[in-house]
N, C-alpha and C positions, 0 to 999 in steps of 0.2 A: 383621470387620476394623475397626479404629479409623479414624474420619474424620481423625484426626491424620496418619495415614500418607499421606494424599493431599495434605497441605500441604507447603510448602517452608520450610526454616529461614531465618530473617531474621538476617543478621549483626548482632551487637550492637556498637555503637560506644561503649558505656558510657553513663553518665548516665541509665539507665532503672532504675526500681525492680525489685527481685526480686519474683516472684509472692508473694502472701500465702498463708498456710496453707490457707484455705478453697478457693482456686482450685487449689492444689497437690493437695489431697485429691480434687477433682473430676477433674482430669486423670489422676491416678494410677489411677482406676478404668477408664480407657480403655486401660491398658497391661496386659501379660501378666506378672504376677509381678515387677514392679519394686518396689523399696522405697526408703525414704528413709533416709539415713545422715547423721549429724552432720558428718562431715569431707568427704564427697563426696555431696551430696544424693540423686542418682538413681542406684541401683545394681542390677545384675542379674548373677547368676552362671550360667554355662552349663557343662555337663559333656559331654565327648566320649569316645569309646573310646580315642583316641590323640592324640598330638601333631600328627600330620599333619592330622587333621580339625579340631582346634582352630585350627591355623594357617590353614587354608583359610577358616574362619569369620572369623577376625581380618582376613584379607585382603579378604573381602567387606565386612565392617564398614568397613574403610578406604576402600574404593571409594565407599560410601554417604557417608561423612563428607566425602570430597573433593567429591563431587557437591553436597552441601549446604553446604559451607564451614563445617562445625561439627564439631569434633573431640573425641571422648571420650578419657578415660584408659583404657587397656586393659592388663590384666595377663594374661599368657599363660604357663601352665605345662603340664606333661604332662596332656592331657585336661581342662583347666580354663581358662576365660576369665572374667574379671570385668571388666565395663564400668561405668565411672563417668562420669556426665554432669553437667555444670553449666556455667554461663556464667562463665568466668574473669574477664571484665572487671567483672562486678558481684558476683562471689563469691556467687552465688545461682542460683536457677532461673528461666528464662523459658519461654514456650511452645515455643520452638525446641528446648529440651532434650527436651521430651516428644514433639515431632515426630520428632526423631532416634531416640529410644527406640522409637517406634511403627514406624518404618522398619526398625529392627533386629529387631523382633519378627516382621517379615515374612520374614526369612531363616530357612529351615529347615536343619537339619543335612544333608538330602539335597542342598540347593543347593550345599553346600561340597565335594562329592566330585568 
């Protein structure tokens, strides 16, 4: 388990610099199959057998996002969820984005039934 999952997201008030690529590369190694995308920097796709399981997963992600005060963009379709995370106020990545991703990695499909 990533040590990131044990941390709390820190609300961004803006005015802080986005993480530099070397730090992003290090933090990315602590996550499970997340990738960097140009339009939404931190992205992961999840597949489920049906819509109900995908929705249950999204609801669990929503609970974590509320607990952390850090909210991802979520795309939900039948059996598919795409999560995109970045800090909107700075239009880039902060450590909190990686913390949220690590917490999402802890959710298993079994937890969503």
